[in-house]
All heavy atoms as a GROMACS GRO file, in nm:
protein
  552
    1MET      N    1   1.006   0.016   0.987
    1MET     CA    2   0.978   0.026   0.845
    1MET      C    3   0.992  -0.112   0.780
    1MET      O    4   1.084  -0.185   0.809
    1MET     CB    5   1.076   0.121   0.778
    1MET     CG    6   1.067   0.265   0.823
    1MET     SD    7   0.906   0.334   0.799
    1MET     CE    8   0.926   0.428   0.654
    2ALA      N    9   0.899  -0.142   0.694
    2ALA     CA   10   0.903  -0.269   0.622
    2ALA      C   11   0.980  -0.251   0.493
    2ALA      O   12   0.981  -0.144   0.434
    2ALA     CB   13   0.762  -0.316   0.592
    3THR      N   14   1.045  -0.356   0.451
    3THR     CA   15   1.110  -0.358   0.321
    3THR      C   16   1.070  -0.485   0.250
    3THR      O   17   1.010  -0.574   0.309
    3THR     CB   18   1.264  -0.352   0.335
    3THR    OG1   19   1.305  -0.464   0.409
    3THR    CG2   20   1.309  -0.224   0.402
    4SER      N   21   1.098  -0.492   0.124
    4SER     CA   22   1.064  -0.608   0.043
    4SER      C   23   1.185  -0.645  -0.041
    4SER      O   24   1.271  -0.560  -0.068
    4SER     CB   25   0.945  -0.575  -0.048
    4SER     OG   26   0.927  -0.675  -0.144
    5LEU      N   27   1.191  -0.768  -0.082
    5LEU     CA   28   1.299  -0.809  -0.173
    5LEU      C   29   1.289  -0.734  -0.305
    5LEU      O   30   1.390  -0.707  -0.370
    5LEU     CB   31   1.293  -0.959  -0.196
    5LEU     CG   32   1.322  -1.046  -0.073
    5LEU    CD1   33   1.304  -1.193  -0.109
    5LEU    CD2   34   1.461  -1.021  -0.020
    6LEU      N   35   1.167  -0.699  -0.346
    6LEU     CA   36   1.148  -0.627  -0.472
    6LEU      C   37   1.193  -0.482  -0.461
    6LEU      O   38   1.248  -0.426  -0.554
    6LEU     CB   39   1.000  -0.631  -0.513
    6LEU     CG   40   0.941  -0.770  -0.534
    6LEU    CD1   41   0.792  -0.758  -0.564
    6LEU    CD2   42   1.011  -0.841  -0.647
    7HIS      N   43   1.168  -0.420  -0.347
    7HIS     CA   44   1.204  -0.281  -0.322
    7HIS      C   45   1.267  -0.272  -0.184
    7HIS      O   46   1.195  -0.264  -0.085
    7HIS     CB   47   1.080  -0.190  -0.328
    7HIS     CG   48   1.014  -0.190  -0.461
    7HIS    ND1   49   1.063  -0.120  -0.568
    7HIS    CD2   50   0.904  -0.253  -0.505
    7HIS    CE1   51   0.985  -0.138  -0.671
    7HIS    NE2   52   0.887  -0.220  -0.636
    8PRO      N   53   1.399  -0.274  -0.173
    8PRO     CA   54   1.464  -0.277  -0.043
    8PRO      C   55   1.452  -0.147   0.036
    8PRO      O   56   1.486  -0.142   0.152
    8PRO     CB   57   1.609  -0.309  -0.076
    8PRO     CG   58   1.627  -0.269  -0.217
    8PRO     CD   59   1.494  -0.287  -0.283
    9ALA      N   60   1.400  -0.040  -0.025
    9ALA     CA   61   1.386   0.088   0.046
    9ALA      C   62   1.270   0.081   0.144
    9ALA      O   63   1.174   0.008   0.123
    9ALA     CB   64   1.365   0.199  -0.055
   10PRO      N   65   1.276   0.159   0.252
   10PRO     CA   66   1.163   0.165   0.344
   10PRO      C   67   1.038   0.218   0.274
   10PRO      O   68   1.048   0.294   0.178
   10PRO     CB   69   1.210   0.265   0.451
   10PRO     CG   70   1.357   0.270   0.440
   10PRO     CD   71   1.388   0.240   0.296
   11VAL      N   72   0.923   0.179   0.322
   11VAL     CA   73   0.797   0.219   0.259
   11VAL      C   74   0.716   0.307   0.355
   11VAL      O   75   0.737   0.306   0.475
   11VAL     CB   76   0.712   0.097   0.219
   11VAL    CG1   77   0.782   0.013   0.117
   11VAL    CG2   78   0.675   0.014   0.340
   12THR      N   79   0.625   0.382   0.297
   12THR     CA   80   0.535   0.468   0.371
   12THR      C   81   0.393   0.417   0.351
   12THR      O   82   0.355   0.385   0.238
   12THR     CB   83   0.545   0.613   0.321
   12THR    OG1   84   0.680   0.655   0.329
   12THR    CG2   85   0.459   0.706   0.402
   13VAL      N   86   0.315   0.412   0.456
   13VAL     CA   87   0.175   0.372   0.447
   13VAL      C   88   0.091   0.499   0.453
   13VAL      O   89   0.106   0.580   0.544
   13VAL     CB   90   0.136   0.277   0.562
   13VAL    CG1   91  -0.010   0.240   0.554
   13VAL    CG2   92   0.224   0.153   0.560
   14VAL      N   93   0.006   0.518   0.351
   14VAL     CA   94  -0.078   0.638   0.344
   14VAL      C   95  -0.222   0.598   0.316
   14VAL      O   96  -0.250   0.488   0.269
   14VAL     CB   97  -0.028   0.734   0.234
   14VAL    CG1   98   0.111   0.786   0.265
   14VAL    CG2   99  -0.031   0.670   0.097
   15SER      N  100  -0.311   0.690   0.343
   15SER     CA  101  -0.452   0.668   0.315
   15SER      C  102  -0.478   0.680   0.165
   15SER      O  103  -0.422   0.767   0.098
   15SER     CB  104  -0.536   0.774   0.388
   15SER     OG  105  -0.669   0.769   0.345
   16ALA      N  106  -0.564   0.594   0.114
   16ALA     CA  107  -0.600   0.601  -0.027
   16ALA      C  108  -0.700   0.712  -0.053
   16ALA      O  109  -0.729   0.745  -0.168
   16ALA     CB  110  -0.657   0.468  -0.073
   17GLU      N  111  -0.753   0.774   0.053
   17GLU     CA  112  -0.853   0.880   0.038
   17GLU      C  113  -0.798   1.000  -0.038
   17GLU      O  114  -0.874   1.072  -0.102
   17GLU     CB  115  -0.905   0.922   0.175
   17GLU     CG  116  -0.976   0.812   0.251
   17GLU     CD  117  -1.098   0.760   0.178
   17GLU    OE1  118  -1.180   0.841   0.130
   17GLU    OE2  119  -1.111   0.636   0.166
   18ASP      N  120  -0.668   1.023  -0.030
   18ASP     CA  121  -0.607   1.137  -0.098
   18ASP      C  122  -0.562   1.104  -0.239
   18ASP      O  123  -0.512   1.191  -0.310
   18ASP     CB  124  -0.488   1.189  -0.017
   18ASP     CG  125  -0.529   1.237   0.121
   18ASP    OD1  126  -0.643   1.284   0.136
   18ASP    OD2  127  -0.447   1.224   0.214
   19ALA      N  128  -0.578   0.980  -0.280
   19ALA     CA  129  -0.534   0.937  -0.414
   19ALA      C  130  -0.642   0.967  -0.518
   19ALA      O  131  -0.756   1.003  -0.485
   19ALA     CB  132  -0.505   0.787  -0.412
   20ALA      N  133  -0.607   0.949  -0.643
   20ALA     CA  134  -0.703   0.966  -0.753
   20ALA      C  135  -0.813   0.861  -0.740
   20ALA      O  136  -0.791   0.754  -0.683
   20ALA     CB  137  -0.630   0.950  -0.886
   21PRO      N  138  -0.932   0.891  -0.793
   21PRO     CA  139  -1.044   0.796  -0.781
   21PRO      C  140  -1.012   0.655  -0.831
   21PRO      O  141  -1.049   0.556  -0.766
   21PRO     CB  142  -1.154   0.860  -0.865
   21PRO     CG  143  -1.125   1.006  -0.858
   21PRO     CD  144  -0.975   1.016  -0.856
   22ALA      N  145  -0.941   0.644  -0.942
   22ALA     CA  146  -0.906   0.511  -0.994
   22ALA      C  147  -0.814   0.438  -0.898
   22ALA      O  148  -0.826   0.316  -0.879
   22ALA     CB  149  -0.840   0.523  -1.130
   23GLN      N  150  -0.722   0.509  -0.833
   23GLN     CA  151  -0.632   0.447  -0.736
   23GLN      C  152  -0.707   0.407  -0.610
   23GLN      O  153  -0.677   0.304  -0.551
   23GLN     CB  154  -0.517   0.541  -0.702
   23GLN     CG  155  -0.418   0.556  -0.815
   23GLN     CD  156  -0.304   0.647  -0.779
   23GLN    OE1  157  -0.316   0.736  -0.694
   23GLN    NE2  158  -0.190   0.628  -0.844
   24ARG      N  159  -0.807   0.486  -0.569
   24ARG     CA  160  -0.888   0.448  -0.452
   24ARG      C  161  -0.963   0.318  -0.479
   24ARG      O  162  -0.965   0.229  -0.394
   24ARG     CB  163  -0.989   0.559  -0.419
   24ARG     CG  164  -0.931   0.670  -0.339
   24ARG     CD  165  -1.038   0.756  -0.274
   24ARG     NE  166  -1.134   0.812  -0.367
   24ARG     CZ  167  -1.122   0.929  -0.426
   24ARG    NH1  168  -1.016   1.004  -0.405
   24ARG    NH2  169  -1.215   0.973  -0.508
   25ARG      N  170  -1.023   0.306  -0.598
   25ARG     CA  171  -1.093   0.182  -0.633
   25ARG      C  172  -0.997   0.064  -0.635
   25ARG      O  173  -1.028  -0.043  -0.583
   25ARG     CB  174  -1.164   0.198  -0.769
   25ARG     CG  175  -1.290   0.280  -0.763
   25ARG     CD  176  -1.367   0.272  -0.892
   25ARG     NE  177  -1.291   0.320  -1.009
   25ARG     CZ  178  -1.282   0.446  -1.046
   25ARG    NH1  179  -1.344   0.540  -0.978
   25ARG    NH2  180  -1.212   0.481  -1.152
   26SER      N  181  -0.881   0.084  -0.693
   26SER     CA  182  -0.782  -0.024  -0.700
   26SER      C  183  -0.732  -0.062  -0.561
   26SER      O  184  -0.707  -0.179  -0.534
   26SER     CB  185  -0.665   0.017  -0.789
   26SER     OG  186  -0.708   0.034  -0.921
   27ALA      N  187  -0.716   0.037  -0.474
   27ALA     CA  188  -0.672   0.008  -0.337
   27ALA      C  189  -0.776  -0.077  -0.265
   27ALA      O  190  -0.740  -0.173  -0.196
   27ALA     CB  191  -0.647   0.138  -0.261
   28TRP      N  192  -0.904  -0.044  -0.280
   28TRP     CA  193  -1.010  -0.125  -0.218
   28TRP      C  194  -1.012  -0.266  -0.274
   28TRP      O  195  -1.023  -0.364  -0.201
   28TRP     CB  196  -1.147  -0.059  -0.237
   28TRP     CG  197  -1.182   0.030  -0.124
   28TRP    CD1  198  -1.189   0.167  -0.126
   28TRP    CD2  199  -1.215  -0.008   0.009
   28TRP    NE1  200  -1.223   0.215  -0.002
   28TRP    CE2  201  -1.240   0.109   0.083
   28TRP    CE3  202  -1.225  -0.130   0.075
   28TRP    CZ2  203  -1.274   0.107   0.217
   28TRP    CZ3  204  -1.260  -0.132   0.209
   28TRP    CH2  205  -1.284  -0.015   0.278
   29THR      N  206  -1.004  -0.278  -0.406
   29THR     CA  207  -1.006  -0.410  -0.470
   29THR      C  208  -0.890  -0.495  -0.421
   29THR      O  209  -0.907  -0.611  -0.386
   29THR     CB  210  -1.002  -0.396  -0.623
   29THR    OG1  211  -1.115  -0.319  -0.665
   29THR    CG2  212  -1.003  -0.530  -0.692
   30ALA      N  213  -0.771  -0.436  -0.418
   30ALA     CA  214  -0.653  -0.509  -0.371
   30ALA      C  215  -0.672  -0.553  -0.226
   30ALA      O  216  -0.647  -0.669  -0.192
   30ALA     CB  217  -0.528  -0.422  -0.385
   31TRP      N  218  -0.717  -0.462  -0.142
   31TRP     CA  219  -0.734  -0.490   0.001
   31TRP      C  220  -0.833  -0.604   0.023
   31TRP      O  221  -0.811  -0.692   0.105
   31TRP     CB  222  -0.782  -0.362   0.070
   31TRP     CG  223  -0.767  -0.360   0.218
   31TRP    CD1  224  -0.866  -0.373   0.310
   31TRP    CD2  225  -0.647  -0.342   0.294
   31TRP    NE1  226  -0.816  -0.364   0.437
   31TRP    CE2  227  -0.682  -0.345   0.431
   31TRP    CE3  228  -0.514  -0.325   0.260
   31TRP    CZ2  229  -0.588  -0.330   0.533
   31TRP    CZ3  230  -0.421  -0.310   0.361
   31TRP    CH2  231  -0.458  -0.313   0.495
   32LEU      N  232  -0.943  -0.602  -0.052
   32LEU     CA  233  -1.045  -0.706  -0.037
   32LEU      C  234  -0.999  -0.842  -0.087
   32LEU      O  235  -1.058  -0.944  -0.052
   32LEU     CB  236  -1.173  -0.664  -0.109
   32LEU     CG  237  -1.244  -0.544  -0.047
   32LEU    CD1  238  -1.360  -0.499  -0.136
   32LEU    CD2  239  -1.294  -0.576   0.093
   33HIS      N  240  -0.893  -0.844  -0.170
   33HIS     CA  241  -0.839  -0.970  -0.221
   33HIS      C  242  -0.706  -1.008  -0.156
   33HIS      O  243  -0.631  -1.090  -0.208
   33HIS     CB  244  -0.824  -0.962  -0.373
   33HIS     CG  245  -0.955  -0.963  -0.444
   33HIS    ND1  246  -1.021  -0.848  -0.480
   33HIS    CD2  247  -1.034  -1.066  -0.481
   33HIS    CE1  248  -1.134  -0.880  -0.538
   33HIS    NE2  249  -1.146  -1.011  -0.540
   34GLY      N  250  -0.677  -0.947  -0.041
   34GLY     CA  251  -0.557  -0.985   0.034
   34GLY      C  252  -0.427  -0.931  -0.022
   34GLY      O  253  -0.321  -0.991  -0.003
   35ARG      N  254  -0.435  -0.817  -0.090
   35ARG     CA  255  -0.315  -0.752  -0.143
   35ARG      C  256  -0.315  -0.607  -0.096
   35ARG      O  257  -0.416  -0.556  -0.050
   35ARG     CB  258  -0.316  -0.756  -0.296
   35ARG     CG  259  -0.310  -0.897  -0.353
   35ARG     CD  260  -0.299  -0.895  -0.505
   35ARG     NE  261  -0.399  -0.815  -0.573
   35ARG     CZ  262  -0.517  -0.860  -0.616
   35ARG    NH1  263  -0.552  -0.985  -0.595
   35ARG    NH2  264  -0.600  -0.780  -0.679
   36VAL      N  265  -0.202  -0.542  -0.111
   36VAL     CA  266  -0.194  -0.399  -0.081
   36VAL      C  267  -0.155  -0.326  -0.209
   36VAL      O  268  -0.072  -0.374  -0.287
   36VAL     CB  269  -0.093  -0.370   0.034
   36VAL    CG1  270   0.048  -0.408  -0.004
   36VAL    CG2  271  -0.102  -0.225   0.078
   37ALA      N  272  -0.220  -0.214  -0.234
   37ALA     CA  273  -0.190  -0.132  -0.353
   37ALA      C  274  -0.063  -0.051  -0.325
   37ALA      O  275  -0.047   0.006  -0.217
   37ALA     CB  276  -0.306  -0.040  -0.384
   38VAL      N  277   0.026  -0.048  -0.424
   38VAL     CA  278   0.154   0.021  -0.409
   38VAL      C  279   0.173   0.119  -0.523
   38VAL      O  280   0.154   0.084  -0.640
   38VAL     CB  281   0.271  -0.080  -0.408
   38VAL    CG1  282   0.404  -0.008  -0.394
   38VAL    CG2  283   0.253  -0.183  -0.300
   39VAL      N  284   0.211   0.241  -0.488
   39VAL     CA  285   0.249   0.343  -0.585
   39VAL      C  286   0.396   0.371  -0.560
   39VAL      O  287   0.436   0.402  -0.448
   39VAL     CB  288   0.167   0.473  -0.568
   39VAL    CG1  289   0.216   0.580  -0.663
   39VAL    CG2  290   0.019   0.444  -0.589
   40VAL      N  291   0.479   0.359  -0.664
   40VAL     CA  292   0.622   0.386  -0.652
   40VAL      C  293   0.650   0.517  -0.724
   40VAL      O  294   0.619   0.531  -0.842
   40VAL     CB  295   0.707   0.271  -0.711
   40VAL    CG1  296   0.855   0.302  -0.697
   40VAL    CG2  297   0.673   0.140  -0.645
   41ASP      N  298   0.707   0.612  -0.650
   41ASP     CA  299   0.743   0.740  -0.710
   41ASP      C  300   0.882   0.780  -0.664
   41ASP      O  301   0.956   0.697  -0.611
   41ASP     CB  302   0.638   0.847  -0.679
   41ASP     CG  303   0.616   0.868  -0.530
   41ASP    OD1  304   0.701   0.823  -0.451
   41ASP    OD2  305   0.514   0.928  -0.493
   42ASP      N  306   0.918   0.906  -0.682
   42ASP     CA  307   1.052   0.953  -0.645
   42ASP      C  308   1.082   0.938  -0.496
   42ASP      O  309   1.198   0.925  -0.457
   42ASP     CB  310   1.070   1.100  -0.684
   42ASP     CG  311   1.063   1.119  -0.834
   42ASP    OD1  312   1.087   1.021  -0.907
   42ASP    OD2  313   1.034   1.232  -0.878
   43GLU      N  314   0.979   0.940  -0.413
   43GLU     CA  315   0.997   0.928  -0.269
   43GLU      C  316   1.005   0.784  -0.223
   43GLU      O  317   1.024   0.758  -0.105
   43GLU     CB  318   0.883   0.999  -0.196
   43GLU     CG  319   0.876   1.147  -0.225
   43GLU     CD  320   0.755   1.212  -0.162
   43GLU    OE1  321   0.685   1.147  -0.083
   43GLU    OE2  322   0.731   1.328  -0.194
   44GLY      N  323   0.986   0.690  -0.313
   44GLY     CA  324   0.989   0.549  -0.279
   44GLY      C  325   0.850   0.489  -0.281
   44GLY      O  326   0.753   0.556  -0.316
   45PRO      N  327   0.836   0.364  -0.242
   45PRO     CA  328   0.705   0.299  -0.245
   45PRO      C  329   0.612   0.355  -0.138
   45PRO      O  330   0.653   0.380  -0.024
   45PRO     CB  331   0.737   0.152  -0.215
   45PRO     CG  332   0.884   0.140  -0.212
   45PRO     CD  333   0.942   0.275  -0.204
   46ARG      N  334   0.487   0.377  -0.177
   46ARG     CA  335   0.381   0.418  -0.084
   46ARG      C  336   0.272   0.313  -0.089
   46ARG      O  337   0.223   0.278  -0.195
   46ARG     CB  338   0.324   0.554  -0.122
   46ARG     CG  339   0.421   0.668  -0.099
   46ARG     CD  340   0.362   0.803  -0.131
   46ARG     NE  341   0.331   0.812  -0.274
   46ARG     CZ  342   0.215   0.854  -0.323
   46ARG    NH1  343   0.119   0.892  -0.245
   46ARG    NH2  344   0.196   0.857  -0.453
   47LEU      N  345   0.234   0.261   0.027
   47LEU     CA  346   0.129   0.162   0.036
   47LEU      C  347  -0.002   0.233   0.061
   47LEU      O  348  -0.014   0.311   0.156
   47LEU     CB  349   0.158   0.064   0.151
   47LEU     CG  350   0.297   0.002   0.154
   47LEU    CD1  351   0.307  -0.094   0.272
   47LEU    CD2  352   0.328  -0.067   0.025
   48LEU      N  353  -0.101   0.210  -0.025
   48LEU     CA  354  -0.230   0.276  -0.012
   48LEU      C  355  -0.326   0.189   0.067
   48LEU      O  356  -0.358   0.077   0.027
   48LEU     CB  357  -0.290   0.304  -0.150
   48LEU     CG  358  -0.209   0.396  -0.242
   48LEU    CD1  359  -0.282   0.414  -0.376
   48LEU    CD2  360  -0.184   0.529  -0.178
   49VAL      N  361  -0.370   0.240   0.181
   49VAL     CA  362  -0.464   0.169   0.267
   49VAL      C  363  -0.601   0.235   0.250
   49VAL      O  364  -0.612   0.357   0.265
   49VAL     CB  365  -0.417   0.175   0.414
   49VAL    CG1  366  -0.517   0.109   0.506
   49VAL    CG2  367  -0.282   0.108   0.427
   50PRO      N  368  -0.705   0.157   0.218
   50PRO     CA  369  -0.835   0.217   0.186
   50PRO      C  370  -0.917   0.257   0.309
   50PRO      O  371  -1.021   0.199   0.338
   50PRO     CB  372  -0.905   0.106   0.107
   50PRO     CG  373  -0.848  -0.019   0.162
   50PRO     CD  374  -0.706   0.014   0.196
   51MET      N  375  -0.869   0.354   0.382
   51MET     CA  376  -0.944   0.408   0.496
   51MET      C  377  -0.898   0.551   0.519
   51MET      O  378  -0.788   0.588   0.477
   51MET     CB  379  -0.927   0.322   0.620
   51MET     CG  380  -0.786   0.293   0.662
   51MET     SD  381  -0.770   0.175   0.796
   51MET     CE  382  -0.836   0.028   0.724
   52GLY      N  383  -0.981   0.630   0.584
   52GLY     CA  384  -0.948   0.771   0.606
   52GLY      C  385  -0.820   0.790   0.684
   52GLY      O  386  -0.729   0.861   0.641
   53THR      N  387  -0.810   0.727   0.799
   53THR     CA  388  -0.689   0.731   0.880
   53THR      C  389  -0.648   0.587   0.908
   53THR      O  390  -0.720   0.515   0.977
   53THR     CB  391  -0.715   0.804   1.014
   53THR    OG1  392  -0.762   0.935   0.985
   53THR    CG2  393  -0.588   0.812   1.096
   54PRO      N  394  -0.536   0.543   0.851
   54PRO     CA  395  -0.494   0.405   0.874
   54PRO      C  396  -0.473   0.374   1.022
   54PRO      O  397  -0.404   0.447   1.091
   54PRO     CB  398  -0.362   0.394   0.796
   54PRO     CG  399  -0.368   0.503   0.695
   54PRO     CD  400  -0.446   0.614   0.761
   55THR      N  401  -0.534   0.268   1.069
   55THR     CA  402  -0.516   0.223   1.206
   55THR      C  403  -0.383   0.149   1.219
   55THR      O  404  -0.322   0.112   1.119
   55THR     CB  405  -0.630   0.128   1.247
   55THR    OG1  406  -0.624   0.012   1.164
   55THR    CG2  407  -0.766   0.194   1.235
   56GLY      N  408  -0.342   0.127   1.341
   56GLY     CA  409  -0.217   0.055   1.363
   56GLY      C  410  -0.220  -0.085   1.302
   56GLY      O  411  -0.123  -0.130   1.240
   57ALA      N  412  -0.334  -0.154   1.316
   57ALA     CA  413  -0.347  -0.288   1.259
   57ALA      C  414  -0.341  -0.285   1.106
   57ALA      O  415  -0.281  -0.372   1.044
   57ALA     CB  416  -0.478  -0.352   1.305
   58ALA      N  417  -0.401  -0.182   1.046
   58ALA     CA  418  -0.398  -0.171   0.900
   58ALA      C  419  -0.256  -0.144   0.849
   58ALA      O  420  -0.215  -0.198   0.746
   58ALA     CB  421  -0.492  -0.060   0.853
   59VAL      N  422  -0.183  -0.063   0.922
   59VAL     CA  423  -0.044  -0.034   0.885
   59VAL      C  424   0.040  -0.161   0.893
   59VAL      O  425   0.117  -0.192   0.801
   59VAL     CB  426   0.014   0.078   0.974
   59VAL    CG1  427   0.164   0.094   0.953
   59VAL    CG2  428  -0.058   0.209   0.946
   60VAL      N  429   0.024  -0.236   1.001
   60VAL     CA  430   0.100  -0.361   1.017
   60VAL      C  431   0.064  -0.459   0.906
   60VAL      O  432   0.152  -0.522   0.846
   60VAL     CB  433   0.074  -0.423   1.157
   60VAL    CG1  434   0.128  -0.564   1.166
   60VAL    CG2  435   0.134  -0.336   1.264
   61LEU      N  436  -0.065  -0.473   0.877
   61LEU     CA  437  -0.108  -0.565   0.771
   61LEU      C  438  -0.055  -0.521   0.636
   61LEU      O  439  -0.004  -0.603   0.558
   61LEU     CB  440  -0.260  -0.576   0.767
   61LEU     CG  441  -0.317  -0.665   0.657
   61LEU    CD1  442  -0.264  -0.808   0.668
   61LEU    CD2  443  -0.469  -0.663   0.660
   62ALA      N  444  -0.062  -0.393   0.604
   62ALA     CA  445  -0.013  -0.343   0.476
   62ALA      C  446   0.136  -0.371   0.460
   62ALA      O  447   0.181  -0.418   0.355
   62ALA     CB  448  -0.040  -0.193   0.464
   63ARG      N  449   0.213  -0.346   0.565
   63ARG     CA  450   0.358  -0.371   0.557
   63ARG      C  451   0.388  -0.520   0.546
   63ARG      O  452   0.480  -0.560   0.475
   63ARG     CB  453   0.427  -0.310   0.679
   63ARG     CG  454   0.431  -0.160   0.672
   63ARG     CD  455   0.505  -0.100   0.787
   63ARG     NE  456   0.520   0.044   0.764
   63ARG     CZ  457   0.540   0.130   0.861
   63ARG    NH1  458   0.550   0.089   0.986
   63ARG    NH2  459   0.551   0.258   0.832
   64ARG      N  460   0.308  -0.603   0.612
   64ARG     CA  461   0.328  -0.748   0.603
   64ARG      C  462   0.296  -0.798   0.463
   64ARG      O  463   0.371  -0.878   0.406
   64ARG     CB  464   0.242  -0.820   0.708
   64ARG     CG  465   0.256  -0.968   0.705
   64ARG     CD  466   0.394  -1.010   0.750
   64ARG     NE  467   0.404  -1.154   0.742
   64ARG     CZ  468   0.514  -1.218   0.708
   64ARG    NH1  469   0.624  -1.152   0.684
   64ARG    NH2  470   0.516  -1.349   0.701
   65LEU      N  471   0.186  -0.751   0.407
   65LEU     CA  472   0.149  -0.791   0.270
   65LEU      C  473   0.258  -0.749   0.172
   65LEU      O  474   0.295  -0.823   0.082
   65LEU     CB  475   0.014  -0.730   0.231
   65LEU     CG  476  -0.108  -0.786   0.302
   65LEU    CD1  477  -0.231  -0.700   0.271
   65LEU    CD2  478  -0.132  -0.931   0.265
   66TYR      N  479   0.311  -0.629   0.191
   66TYR     CA  480   0.418  -0.580   0.105
   66TYR      C  481   0.543  -0.666   0.120
   66TYR      O  482   0.607  -0.703   0.021
   66TYR     CB  483   0.450  -0.434   0.141
   66TYR     CG  484   0.558  -0.374   0.059
   66TYR    CD1  485   0.536  -0.334  -0.073
   66TYR    CD2  486   0.685  -0.353   0.112
   66TYR    CE1  487   0.637  -0.278  -0.148
   66TYR    CE2  488   0.787  -0.296   0.038
   66TYR     CZ  489   0.762  -0.259  -0.093
   66TYR     OH  490   0.862  -0.204  -0.168
   67ALA      N  491   0.578  -0.699   0.244
   67ALA     CA  492   0.699  -0.777   0.269
   67ALA      C  493   0.693  -0.915   0.205
   67ALA      O  494   0.796  -0.967   0.161
   67ALA     CB  495   0.723  -0.790   0.420
   68VAL      N  496   0.575  -0.976   0.199
   68VAL     CA  497   0.563  -1.110   0.140
   68VAL      C  498   0.534  -1.104  -0.010
   68VAL      O  499   0.518  -1.207  -0.073
   68VAL     CB  500   0.460  -1.197   0.213
   68VAL    CG1  501   0.499  -1.218   0.357
   68VAL    CG2  502   0.319  -1.143   0.200
   69GLY      N  503   0.520  -0.983  -0.064
   69GLY     CA  504   0.502  -0.968  -0.210
   69GLY      C  505   0.358  -0.976  -0.256
   69GLY      O  506   0.332  -0.990  -0.374
   70SER      N  507   0.263  -0.962  -0.164
   70SER     CA  508   0.121  -0.963  -0.202
   70SER      C  509   0.078  -0.819  -0.233
   70SER      O  510   0.017  -0.751  -0.151
   70SER     CB  511   0.036  -1.022  -0.090
   70SER     OG  512  -0.098  -1.033  -0.131
   71VAL      N  513   0.117  -0.773  -0.352
   71VAL     CA  514   0.098  -0.632  -0.389
   71VAL      C  515   0.031  -0.619  -0.524
   71VAL      O  516   0.030  -0.711  -0.605
   71VAL     CB  517   0.232  -0.556  -0.393
   71VAL    CG1  518   0.301  -0.559  -0.259
   71VAL    CG2  519   0.323  -0.611  -0.500
   72GLU      N  520  -0.027  -0.503  -0.544
   72GLU     CA  521  -0.080  -0.463  -0.674
   72GLU      C  522  -0.018  -0.328  -0.708
   72GLU      O  523  -0.045  -0.229  -0.640
   72GLU     CB  524  -0.231  -0.452  -0.670
   72GLU     CG  525  -0.291  -0.419  -0.805
   72GLU     CD  526  -0.442  -0.432  -0.805
   72GLU    OE1  527  -0.494  -0.519  -0.734
   72GLU    OE2  528  -0.505  -0.354  -0.875
   73LEU      N  529   0.069  -0.326  -0.807
   73LEU     CA  530   0.137  -0.203  -0.844
   73LEU      C  531   0.043  -0.115  -0.926
   73LEU      O  532  -0.019  -0.161  -1.022
   73LEU     CB  533   0.263  -0.233  -0.925
   73LEU     CG  534   0.375  -0.301  -0.849
   73LEU    CD1  535   0.488  -0.341  -0.943
   73LEU    CD2  536   0.426  -0.212  -0.738
   74LEU      N  537   0.034   0.012  -0.887
   74LEU     CA  538  -0.052   0.109  -0.956
   74LEU      C  539   0.034   0.210  -1.028
   74LEU      O  540   0.147   0.237  -0.989
   74LEU     CB  541  -0.143   0.179  -0.856
   74LEU     CG  542  -0.230   0.090  -0.766
   74LEU    CD1  543  -0.314   0.177  -0.674
   74LEU    CD2  544  -0.318  -0.001  -0.849
   75ASP      N  545  -0.024   0.271  -1.129
   75ASP     CA  546   0.046   0.377  -1.203
   75ASP      C  547   0.042   0.507  -1.127
   75ASP      O  548  -0.044   0.537  -1.054
   75ASP     CB  549  -0.020   0.399  -1.339
   75ASP     CG  550  -0.003   0.277  -1.429
   75ASP    OD1  551   0.093   0.202  -1.410
   75ASP    OD2  552  -0.088   0.260  -1.516
   0.00000   0.00000   0.00000
């Protein structure tokens, strides 16, 4: 599990396909600009990866982007 200085709790990587349309667009925009979209809720931070089923490489990249602070926080 990856952690960040901003949010020391472990994070979950999920597909953006199940998110609201505005969050899906934001996840794609962030991904294309070298950031990962993050939604923080009661369960902790969730990293939105813009693909149906996140691949191992996408999960590693999302956690790395989060760890270095290259994030876009979504509502």
